C-alpha positions in Angstrom: 124.8 86.0 91.6 126.3 89.3 90.0 125.6 91.2 87.0 127.9 93.4 84.8 127.1 96.9 83.8 124.0 96.7 81.4 125.3 98.5 78.1 122.4 98.0 76.1 118.8 98.6 76.0 118.2 95.3 75.5 120.3 94.3 78.8 118.7 97.2 80.5 115.3 95.4 79.9 116.6 92.3 80.9 118.0 93.4 84.3 114.8 95.4 84.7 112.8 92.0 84.4 115.0 90.1 86.9 114.3 92.5 89.5 110.6 92.4 89.1 110.9 88.6 88.7 112.9 88.4 91.7 110.3 90.8 94.0 107.4 88.7 92.6 109.3 85.4 93.8 109.8 87.5 97.1 105.9 88.2 97.1 105.2 84.3 97.2 107.3 83.8 100.5 106.3 87.3 102.4 103.6 89.7 102.7 103.9 93.1 100.7 105.0 94.9 104.0 108.0 92.7 104.5 109.5 93.3 100.9 112.5 95.3 101.6 114.8 97.1 98.9 117.9 95.4 100.9 116.9 92.1 100.5 115.7 92.6 97.0 119.0 94.1 95.9 120.7 91.0 97.9 118.7 88.3 95.7 119.3 89.9 92.6 122.6 90.2 93.1 123.0 94.0 92.7 124.0 96.9 95.2 121.0 98.9 96.2 122.4 101.9 94.3 122.6 100.0 90.9 118.9 98.6 91.9 117.7 102.1 91.8 119.2 102.8 88.5 116.5 100.8 87.1 113.4 101.7 89.7 113.5 104.7 91.7 112.0 103.0 94.9 110.7 99.6 96.4 107.4 100.9 95.8 108.0 101.6 92.3 108.9 98.1 91.5 105.9 97.0 93.5 103.7 99.4 91.4 104.6 97.8 88.5 104.6 94.2 89.5 100.8 95.4 90.7 100.2 96.2 86.9 101.6 92.8 85.7 99.7 91.0 88.1 96.2 93.1 87.5 96.7 92.4 83.7 97.4 88.7 84.1 94.3 88.5 86.5 91.7 90.0 84.0 92.9 87.8 81.0 92.4 84.6 83.4 88.8 86.4 84.4 87.8 86.6 81.0 87.9 82.7 80.8 86.6 82.3 84.2 83.9 84.4 83.5 82.5 82.8 80.2 82.7 79.2 82.0 80.7 80.6 84.8 78.0 82.9 84.3 75.1 81.5 82.2 73.9 84.0 79.5 70.3 83.3 79.3 69.7 83.6 83.4 68.1 86.4 84.7 69.5 89.7 86.1 69.7 88.9 89.3 71.4 85.3 89.1 73.8 86.5 86.6 74.7 89.2 89.2 75.2 86.3 91.8 77.1 84.4 89.5 79.4 87.0 88.6 80.0 87.9 92.1 80.8 84.3 93.1 83.4 83.8 90.1 85.1 87.2 91.1 85.0 86.0 94.6 86.8 82.9 93.8 89.1 84.2 91.4 90.4 86.8 93.8 90.4 84.3 96.7 93.1 82.2 95.3 95.7 85.1 94.2 96.5 86.4 97.6 99.1 88.5 96.4 97.1 90.5 93.8 94.9 91.2 96.8 97.7 92.4 99.4 99.0 94.6 96.7 95.8 96.0 96.1 95.8 96.5 99.7 98.7 98.6 100.1 98.5 100.4 96.8 97.0 103.6 98.2 98.3 103.6 101.8 101.8 102.1 101.2 102.9 102.1 97.2 101.8 105.4 96.3 103.9 107.0 98.5 107.8 107.2 98.1 107.6 107.4 94.1 107.7 110.5 91.5 105.0 112.1 89.6 105.8 110.2 86.5 106.0 107.0 88.3 102.3 107.2 89.9 100.9 108.5 86.2 102.3 105.7 84.4 101.0 103.4 87.0 97.5 105.0 87.1 97.3 105.1 83.2 98.0 101.5 83.6 95.1 101.0 86.0 93.0 103.0 83.7 93.3 100.6 81.0 92.9 97.8 83.0 89.9 98.8 84.9 88.1 99.4 81.5 88.8 95.8 80.1 87.1 94.9 83.7 84.4 97.5 82.8 84.0 95.2 79.5 83.9 92.0 81.3 81.2 93.2 83.6 79.1 94.7 80.9 79.2 91.5 78.9 77.9 89.4 81.5 75.8 91.7 83.3 75.0 94.8 80.9 72.0 95.9 83.1 75.0 97.5 85.1 75.3 99.7 82.5 77.1 103.1 83.2 77.6 101.6 86.9 80.0 98.8 85.8 83.3 100.9 86.0 82.3 102.0 89.5 81.6 98.5 90.7 84.7 97.4 88.9 87.0 99.9 90.8 84.9 99.1 94.4 85.9 95.2 93.6 89.6 96.1 93.5 89.1 98.0 96.6 87.2 95.8 98.6 89.7 93.1 97.8 92.3 95.4 99.2 90.5 95.8 102.1 89.7 92.4 102.7 93.2 91.3 102.3 94.4 93.8 105.4 92.5 91.0 108.0 93.3 87.9 106.2 95.3 85.8 107.4 95.1 87.3 110.9 98.4 87.3 113.2 98.8 84.6 115.7 97.7 87.0 118.4 94.5 87.3 116.9 93.8 83.4 116.3 94.9 83.0 119.6 91.7 85.8 121.0 89.4 83.8 118.7 90.5 80.7 120.2 90.3 82.2 123.8 87.2 83.8 123.3 84.7 82.1 120.7 82.0 84.8 120.5 84.6 87.1 118.9 85.0 84.6 115.7 82.0 86.7 114.2 85.1 88.9 113.6 87.4 86.2 111.8 87.1 87.0 108.0 87.9 84.4 105.6 88.7 86.0 102.2 86.0 84.4 99.7 83.2 84.4 102.0 83.8 88.0 102.8 84.0 88.9 99.1 80.9 87.2 98.1 78.8 88.6 100.4 80.4 92.2 99.6 80.4 91.8 95.8 76.7 90.1 95.9 75.6 93.1 97.5 77.5 95.4 95.6 76.2 94.1 92.4 72.6 93.5 93.1 72.5 97.1 94.6 73.9 98.5 91.2 71.1 96.9 89.2 68.5 98.9 87.7 65.3 98.6 89.8 62.0 97.2 88.2 
């Protein structure tokens, strides 16, 4: 696929969307670490220099995708929480149910978790201050949305809701860096079953961590 030079603002926006959609399709096939600017350019049908007219780096593309996917997830999460948390239950029960919904929801979105995992150590490097500011503002807006959802279902969290929301995203990213393990690690687990305790499963690892965190944030008494 080849493109002519985009001349109008509408054409430029369409070109940006095509680059983002192509990167998103690549993430369905490979981890964040394997997405290269060269391959992205080839699939879009543009020279790398032309892709850089729209995004200043590979990392800038992936940061925008992270913002997009986070927003979509929060919309879906709203409905998932409404169906998964009992309004009349005790604070502890609602907290446990909330952790279960968050864990299930994130576990079914490995690409989002992978992007979270790469955010601080990779994606926020090789980008300008302007890109970081735009990304952080979007992140803060999404975090405020997550905070509102948490407060709605477990109002006892109070001012700790935002902190727990942020830790939820960080935890999802941390777990994603271990899942799935590479073939050599899987072979080691098979060779020595005593090592299996180190084998993380995304949903269960998130459930344990988020349940402990939520219950810890609830006020005592």
